[in-house]
C-alpha positions as CSV (number, residue, x, y, z in Angstrom):
1,X,-9.9,44.4,19.5
2,X,-6.4,45.4,18.5
3,X,-5.8,47.8,15.8
4,X,-3.9,46.4,12.7
5,X,-1.8,48.2,10.2
6,X,-3.6,48.4,6.9
7,X,-1.4,45.9,5.1
8,X,-1.8,43.3,7.9
9,X,-5.6,43.8,8.1
10,X,-5.9,43.5,4.3
11,X,-3.7,40.3,4.3
12,X,-5.7,38.8,7.2
13,X,-8.9,39.5,5.3
14,X,-7.5,37.9,2.2
15,X,-6.4,34.8,4.1
16,X,-9.9,34.6,5.8
17,X,-11.4,34.3,2.3
18,X,-9.4,31.2,1.5
19,X,-10.4,27.8,2.9
20,X,-8.1,26.1,5.4
21,X,-7.4,23.2,3.0
22,X,-6.8,25.6,0.0
23,X,-4.4,24.1,-2.6
24,X,-2.3,26.7,-4.4
25,X,-3.9,28.1,-7.5
26,X,-2.5,31.3,-8.9
27,X,-5.8,32.3,-10.5
28,X,-7.5,32.4,-7.1
29,X,-4.8,34.3,-5.3
30,X,-4.8,37.2,-7.8
31,X,-2.5,40.2,-7.1
32,X,-2.1,39.7,-3.4
33,X,-0.7,36.2,-3.7
34,X,2.7,37.0,-2.0
35,X,0.8,38.2,1.1
36,X,-1.2,35.1,1.3
37,X,1.8,32.9,0.8
38,X,3.6,34.7,3.6
39,X,0.6,34.4,6.0
40,X,0.3,30.7,5.2
41,X,4.0,30.2,5.8
42,X,3.8,32.0,9.1
43,X,0.8,29.9,10.2
44,X,2.5,26.6,9.2
45,X,5.9,27.4,10.7
46,X,5.3,29.8,13.7
47,X,2.1,28.5,15.3
48,X,1.7,25.3,17.3
49,X,-0.8,22.7,16.2
50,X,-3.6,23.9,18.4
51,X,-3.2,27.6,17.2
52,X,-3.1,26.4,13.6
53,X,-6.4,24.6,14.0
54,X,-8.0,27.6,15.8
55,X,-7.0,30.2,13.2
56,X,-7.9,27.9,10.3
57,X,-11.4,27.3,11.8
58,X,-11.8,31.0,12.4
59,X,-10.8,31.8,8.8
60,X,-13.3,29.2,7.6
61,X,-16.2,30.0,9.9
62,X,-15.7,33.8,9.7
63,X,-17.0,34.7,13.2
64,X,-15.9,34.5,16.8
65,X,-19.4,33.4,17.7
66,X,-19.3,30.4,15.4
67,X,-15.8,29.5,16.5
68,X,-16.7,29.6,20.2
69,X,-19.7,27.3,19.5
70,X,-17.6,24.8,17.5
71,X,-14.9,24.7,20.2
72,X,-17.4,24.7,23.1
73,X,-15.8,27.8,24.8
74,X,-17.1,31.2,25.6
75,X,-17.0,34.0,23.0
76,X,-14.7,35.9,25.3
77,X,-12.2,33.0,25.4
78,X,-12.4,32.5,21.6
79,X,-11.8,36.3,21.1
80,X,-8.8,36.2,23.4
81,X,-7.4,33.2,21.5
82,X,-7.8,34.9,18.1
83,X,-6.3,38.1,19.4
84,X,-3.3,36.3,20.7
85,X,-2.8,34.3,17.5
86,X,-3.3,37.3,15.3
87,X,-0.7,39.2,17.4
88,X,1.8,36.4,16.6
89,X,0.9,36.5,12.9
90,X,1.1,40.3,12.8
91,X,4.4,40.4,14.6
92,X,5.9,37.8,12.3
93,X,4.5,39.5,9.2
94,X,5.8,42.8,10.2
95,X,9.3,41.3,10.9
96,X,9.3,39.7,7.4
97,X,8.3,43.0,5.8
98,X,11.0,44.9,7.8
99,X,13.6,42.3,6.8
100,X,12.6,42.6,3.1
101,X,12.8,46.4,3.3
102,X,16.2,46.3,5.1
103,X,17.6,43.9,2.5
104,X,16.3,46.1,-0.3
105,X,17.9,49.2,1.3
106,X,21.2,47.4,1.7
107,X,21.1,46.4,-2.0
108,X,20.5,50.0,-3.0
109,X,23.4,51.3,-0.9
110,X,25.9,48.9,-2.5
């Protein structure tokens, strides 16, 4: 499995704890709410419909084994799908963080 940066891993774990149909509630999101909102935005805007379903099922089921049984595919195939989807999410998340940092640095220099 791919190695994640600590912030991405923490954010993915946080998202996994939230049900796929989660309606926004500030009390549940607690102090990491901005990370969860970014992840939800990435999932809704950067993934195709099939990948959205797969990552939401994985978040709800919590295991590759359960996901593979639900989808009727091998564990290896499910693992590859999740790795690929997480790579997209990770790349988008890191781009957003980099853009935020760049914008903050530009603001400081002005």
